[in-house]
N, C-alpha and C positions, 0 to 999 in steps of 0.2 A: 094064845097071847101073841100079839104082833111084836115084831122085833123093832126096837127104836134105833134109828140110825142117825148119827150126827151129820152125816153127809147130806141127807135130805133136808135137814133143818138149815144147814148153811146155804143150800140152793134156794130154799124158800126165802130166807133173809136177803140173799143177793137179789132175788127177783123183786122183793118189795123195796129194797133200798135203791136199786138201780134207777128206776124212774124218778124217785124222790131226789136222788143225787143229780140226775140230769136236769130236773126242773130247777133245783137250787143253783146249779152251775150256769144254766141259761139265764136265770135272774141276775146272778152276780156279773156275768158277762155283759148283760144289758146295761147294768149300772155303770160298769167300767167304760163301755162304749159311749154312754151318755156323758160321763165326766170328761172323757177324751174329746168329744165333740164340743162341749162347752169350753174347755181349755183352748182348743184350736180356734174357736170363734173369738175368744178374748184376745188371743195372740194376733189374729188377723185384724181385729179392731185397733189394737195398739200399733201395729205396723202401718195401718192406714192413717192413723192420727200422726204418726211420726213422719210419714210421707207428706202429709198436708203441711206440717210445720216446716219441713225441709223446703218444700216448694215455695211457701210463703217467705221464708227467710231468703231464699235465693232470688226471688223476684224483687224483694225489697232492696237487697244488696245491688242488684243490677240497675234498679231505678235510681238509687243514690249515686251509683257510678256514672250513669248517663247525665244526671243533673250536675255532677261535679265536672264531667267532661264539657258540658255546655257552658259552665261558668268560666272555663279557661279562655273562651273567646270574648268574654264580657269585660268591660272596663268599669262597671258600676262600683265595684269595691274600691278601685283606685280613686275614683271620683269622690266617694264618701270619705275615704281616708284623707284626701287632700282637703276636703271641706272641714273635717274635724280638726285637722292640724291648723287651718286658718282660724277657726273659731277659738281654739285653745290659745293660739298665738295672740289673737285679739284680746283675750282675757288678761294677758300680761303686758300689753302695751298701753301705757296710760292714756294716750290720745284716742284709743279705740274702745276702752273699757266701758264707757257710758253707752256706746252704740250696742255692744254685745249684751250689756245688762238690759237695755230697753228692748232688744230683740227677744230675749228670753221672757221678759215680763209680758210682752205682747203675745207671744205664742202661748204662754200659760193662761192668760186672761181672756184672749179673744179668739181662740180656735176651739172647735168642738172636739169632744172626746174621740170621735171616730177618726179625726185627723191625726191625733196622737197615736192611736192604735195602728193606723195605716203607716205612719212614719216608722214605728217600731218594726212592723212587718217588712217594709221595703228595705230599711237599713239592715235588719237582721238577715233577711234572705240574700242580700247582696254579699254578705260575708259567709254564707253557707249554712245559716241556721234554718232549721225546718220548723214551720209553724203549723201545727195541727190543732186538734182540740185542746191539748195540754198547753200549747203556747198561748192560745187565745184565753184560756182560763187564767193563766199567769198574768196576762195583760189586764184582764178584767178585775183581778184581785188588787191591782195597783190603784183602782179607782177610788 
């Protein structure tokens, strides 16, 4: 009768489990590597998006700064301010009130809508307001 040795059984189990454990370990490592790569890709995408937003904000700020610098050399806002002061003053002087009233009635009744819009844009831009799509939509809502 052969002698049964537990040491041989342990060796056989180790020989069977070793490759299975290596296979399972390799599979788990592959999953971990895949998740790490996906996470790194997401982080890289978010960093790229942040860089785009930062660049866009910086260029917009620089453009506004340049526009503001150019406005310093212009006297358009002073001219419009003087004009509005004269019109408002004319509203309160009895001998000019009829002329001011007739002027506003004429502008309202005899000038096209595009002229009104251009007047809003010209006056607003001389005071530093920016008119993009939102500004034009606001003007068009007033129609």
